[in-house]
N, C-alpha and C positions, 0 to 999 in steps of 0.2 A: 607064300606068294606075295602077301601084302607088305612084308617087312615092317610090321608094326604101324602101318599107315591106317588111320581110322576109315571105316566104310564111308562116312560122310564126305571125306576128302576125295575118295575115288568117285563117288556119285557126282560130286560137284565138278570134278575134272571131266568126266564123261559127258555130263549135261552141258558144260561150257563148250566142249568140242562140237557137239551136235547143234548147239545154238548158233555157233559161228558158221558151220556148214549150211544150216537152214537159212540163215540170213543171207549168205552169199548166193545160194541157189534160188531162193524165193524173191529176194529184193533186187540184188545187183544184176543177176543174169537175166531177169525178165524185162528189164528196161529196153525199150525199142528205140531206134533212132541213133543219132550221133552222140557219142560221149563227149561231153565238154571237158576241157582241161581242168577247170576248177573242181568238177566232180571227181575226176580221175585222181587228182592230187589229194583230195579229201579221203577217198577210199584207200589210196596208197598209204597215207599217213596213219590211218586207222590200223591197217595191217602191220605196219612197221611198229606201231605202239604195242600191238599184241605180241609181236616177236620180242620186243624189248622186255615186256612184262614177263614173258616166259623165261628169257635168258636170266633176268635178275632173280626170278623165283628159283631157277635151277641153281644159280650160284649161291643164293641165300641158303638153299637146302644143303648144298655141299659144305658150306661154312658151318651151318648149324649142326650137321652130323659129323663134323670134323673129318671130312674126306672118306668116311666109311663107304659111301656110295659113289665110287669113282665114275660110274656111267653118267650120273647127273652132272658131274663137273665137265665131262667131255661134251655132253649134250648142250649144256649152257654155253660152252666155248663155241660150238658149231653154230648155235643160234646167233650168238653175238657176231661171229664172223660173217654170217649170212646177212645180217642187218647192215654190217659195215661194207658189204659189197665184195667180199673176197670169194 
């Protein structure tokens, strides 16, 4: 199931995902009142940076494994296209 990926990597990935969700639900969604453009641009830039980090990680993984995990290559391409606005 893990394809040779260490348990620490899985735990870090799952922990990072839940941290992002908790941050979004507990901090961003609880703010009352009008959203200011500067704040919205800051949060949007943060999420775009996370998507870029994921895309580059997926592409790096695909290159590092020499294409043995084709799904990572496709997932990286989808994330890159989503960031680009396609």
